N, C-alpha and C positions, 0 to 999 in steps of 0.2 A: 443567545447566540455563543457558540463558539469558535473561536479562531484557532486554524491550523497551518503549520509551517512546516514545509517539508525540506528535508536536507540530505546529503549523503550521496547526491547523482556526480557522473561523471563518466569520464571513457575508460572503457576495460577491455582486454583481449578476450576472446572466445575461450571459454572455461573458466576463466576468472570467478571472481566475486567482490559484492559490495553490499554494503548494509546502509538501508535507507531509515530515516529518523523521522517522525511527524511529531513536532510539540504541540499541545493544545493549552488553550487558556480558556478563561471564560466559563461561561454556563458548562456543567458537566453533563455528557453525553453518556450512552453507553456502549452499543455496538461502533467497531471502527471497521475501514474497509480499506483496502487498496485497487486502485485502477490504473489502468496506463493506456494511452492513445498513441499512436505511432501515426505518422503523416500519412494523411489520405483515408484514415480509419478511423472506424467509430470507437469511442472510449470503452474500454471491457472491463470486468471484472477480473480481479486478480486472486485476491485474497480478503478475509474477515475474521473476526476474532470478537468473542462477546466479553462483556465489560470485567468480569474476573479473570478474562484469558484461558477459563476452560474448554472452551469449544471454539474450534477454527475449520475454517472450511476453504477450499484451495479450487482455481480453475485448473482443469485436466491438464493444460500445458505448462504449468508450474509446479504440480505436484511432485513432490520427493526432489525439489531443487529449492524451491525458496521455504521461507519460514517467518510467519507472522506472530508477533509475541507483544508484551506490552509492560511497562512499570508504570502503575498506576499512581506510585508514591511522586515521580517525575511527570504526569501526565505525559506520558512519550508511549508512542506506538512504533515497532519498528519492522523491516521488511529484511530480512537477510536471506539474499540472492546468491545463490551459488551454481557452479556449471552454466554460467552464463553462456547464452546462444546471440548470434547476429537478429534472430528474429523476437529477440528480447527489447531491442531498441525501441524506446518509447520514451513520452513525458509519463511520468508516475505521479500520482495523485493520491493523496488519503483523503478519507471521508469520515463524517460521522452522521450516526443514525441514533433517533431517541428512542430506540427499543433494545432490549438484550438478546437481539436476533442474530440471525447471520444473512442478512438481506444479499442477493446477488443483482440488484439493479439499480439502476443510477436514481432513481425515483425516490428510494427508500431513504437516500441519504441527503440531510438537510442542509451540511456543511461541508464545504472543499478547501483545501488548500490550492496554493498557486501554482504547484508542480514540479519534479525537479528532473532534468533530462539524464536519461541513462543512454550512452551508448555503446555497443559491444562491435568491436574490430572482430573482422574475419582472418 
């Protein structure tokens, strides 16, 4: 089992930037992903990255604004979020999956962090 801890959330004005971090410990997984859940909405896929960082995939809503990356030496995955919009407001979760692919469904991920709140004011 892998333990995941997110950090870096906060309050930012529209157009601003934040960088989320996800520190992993325990059993090594392969692919990592970021999801988000806004109040009253389903948890949705944001971005995914393979184990070596060679491949990434993004939801259309964040493509060109968000960048997922990882530092395996630090067991950490990042989500750089630029040009933030009020509709990006949500709790952001990182998740680990036991395959070296880029899944976009919640069921493909076996471990989840506790989430970090991101609030974008207009």
